[in-house]
C-alpha positions in Angstrom: 0.0 -0.1 0.1 1.4 3.4 -0.9 0.6 6.8 0.0 2.2 9.2 -2.5 5.8 8.1 -2.9 5.7 6.6 0.7 5.2 2.8 1.5 2.5 2.7 3.9 3.4 0.4 6.9 1.1 -2.1 8.6 1.2 -1.7 12.4 -0.2 -3.5 15.2 -3.6 -2.7 15.6 -3.2 -1.1 19.1 -0.6 1.3 17.6 -3.0 3.1 15.3 -4.9 5.1 18.2 -2.9 8.1 17.7 0.7 9.5 16.6 2.4 9.1 20.1 1.3 5.4 19.9 2.7 5.0 16.2 5.8 6.6 17.1 6.3 4.4 20.2 5.5 1.1 18.2 7.6 2.1 15.2 10.6 3.1 17.2 10.7 1.5 20.7 8.2 -1.4 21.2 9.9 -4.5 21.1 13.2 -3.4 20.2 15.8 -4.7 22.8 16.9 -2.3 25.3 20.2 -2.8 27.3 20.6 0.5 28.8 19.8 0.7 32.5 18.1 4.1 32.6 15.7 3.3 29.8 14.9 -0.2 31.4 14.3 1.5 34.9 12.0 4.2 33.0 9.9 1.3 31.0 9.8 -0.6 34.3 8.0 2.4 36.1 5.7 3.2 33.1 4.5 -0.1 32.9 3.7 -0.2 36.6 1.8 3.0 36.1 -0.1 1.5 33.1 -1.6 -1.4 35.5 -5.1 -0.9 35.4 -5.0 1.7 32.8 -4.2 1.9 29.1 -0.8 2.5 27.3 -2.6 5.4 25.6 -2.9 7.1 28.9 0.8 6.5 29.9 2.3 7.6 26.5 0.5 11.0 26.3 2.0 11.5 30.2 5.3 10.1 29.4 7.2 13.6 29.2 5.5 14.5 32.4 6.7 11.5 34.2 10.3 12.1 32.9 10.0 15.7 34.4 8.5 14.4 37.6 10.8 11.7 38.3 14.1 13.5 37.8 14.7 12.1 34.2 14.5 8.5 35.5 17.5 9.1 37.9 16.9 6.3 39.8 19.7 7.0 42.5 17.7 10.3 43.0 14.4 8.4 43.1 15.7 6.0 45.6 16.0 8.9 48.1 12.7 10.5 47.7 11.1 11.3 51.0 7.5 11.9 52.1 7.6 15.4 51.1 8.5 14.7 47.2 6.0 11.7 47.4 3.4 14.1 48.2 4.4 16.5 45.6 4.1 13.7 43.1 0.6 12.8 44.2 -0.4 16.5 43.6 1.3 16.4 40.1 -1.6 16.2 37.6 0.7 15.4 34.8 1.3 11.8 36.0 -0.9 9.2 37.4 -1.4 10.0 40.9 -1.5 6.8 42.6 0.3 6.7 46.1 0.8 2.8 45.7 2.5 3.2 42.3 4.7 6.2 43.6 5.7 4.4 46.5 6.7 1.3 44.2 8.7 3.8 42.1 10.8 4.7 45.1 10.8 1.2 46.3 11.8 -0.4 43.2 14.6 2.2 42.5 16.3 1.1 45.8 15.8 -2.7 44.4 17.1 -1.9 41.0 20.2 -0.3 42.6 20.8 -3.6 44.6 20.4 -5.6 41.5 23.1 -3.4 39.6 25.5 -4.0 42.6 25.1 -7.8 42.5 24.8 -8.3 38.6 27.0 -5.4 37.3 23.8 -4.0 35.6 20.0 -4.6 35.9 20.3 -5.5 31.9 22.7 -8.5 32.6 20.1 -9.6 35.2 16.9 -9.1 33.2 18.5 -10.6 29.9 19.8 -13.6 31.8 16.4 -15.0 32.1 16.4 -15.8 28.1 20.3 -16.1 27.9 20.1 -12.8 26.0 17.7 -14.4 23.4 14.6 -12.7 22.2 11.6 -14.5 22.2 9.6 -14.2 19.0 6.0 -14.9 19.3 3.6 -15.9 16.4 0.6 -13.7 16.9 -2.2 -13.5 14.1 -4.4 -10.9 15.8 -4.8 -9.1 19.3 -7.4 -11.6 20.4 -4.6 -14.2 21.1 -2.2 -11.8 22.6 -1.1 -13.2 25.8 -1.1 -11.1 28.9 1.3 -13.2 30.9 3.7 -16.3 30.5 5.7 -18.7 32.4 8.7 -16.5 32.0 6.9 -13.4 33.3 5.6 -15.4 36.1 9.2 -16.5 37.0 10.6 -13.1 36.6 8.0 -11.7 38.6 8.4 -13.9 41.6 12.2 -13.4 41.3 11.8 -9.7 41.2 9.5 -9.8 44.4 12.1 -11.9 46.2 14.6 -9.1 45.3 12.6 -6.5 46.9 10.5 -5.0 44.1 6.6 -4.4 44.3 3.6 -3.7 42.2 5.1 -6.3 39.7 2.5 -9.0 38.8 2.8 -11.4 35.8 0.8 -9.3 33.6 2.7 -6.0 34.3 6.1 -8.0 33.9 5.0 -9.5 30.7 4.2 -5.8 29.6 7.5 -4.8 30.6 9.4 -7.8 28.7 7.1 -6.8 25.5 8.5 -3.0 26.1 12.2 -3.9 26.2 12.3 -6.3 23.4 12.8 -9.6 25.3 9.3 -10.6 24.0 8.6 -9.6 20.6 4.8 -9.6 20.3 4.4 -7.8 17.1 1.7 -9.3 15.1 2.7 -11.5 12.2 1.1 -8.9 9.6 2.8 -6.1 11.3 5.7 -4.4 9.0 7.8 -4.0 12.2 7.6 -7.7 13.1 11.7 -8.2 12.7 
């Protein structure tokens, strides 16, 4: 399919809601991430998506970045009650006390993992021995919301002190960081 001289690319159905979703889908989603700062960002964004839609999160993403000190997890680990209250009052982000507390708690746990594994990237990618899981998905009706891997990683993260990370949130995180490639089979961005 062509639009002028430009070849129209087919996207996963969820990405067609707006330009922000298209850009996220085309440039980030399911592409392997190894940078710890970006891994932390995606972890906290996925936690904030729980119970909401990615559409809400992608629209607030820049606000999250500003509110959470450009995802500096060392600073976030030191947030006190005053800073947490400031975040609760910030209309530009998801104002959920449990999710804000989880961001602070998870920053501390994230740093501990770095100390033990040299990087969070080494830790999270070790579950697949640095391999990408390419799923074959015909349409959104059969897209999994969790897997044995997301259950295993979720339990391991909880043991290491992380909070607000169930099997579904962990699965979304794995999709976001490219460990799991769930682009639909018809999607131009599958590979």
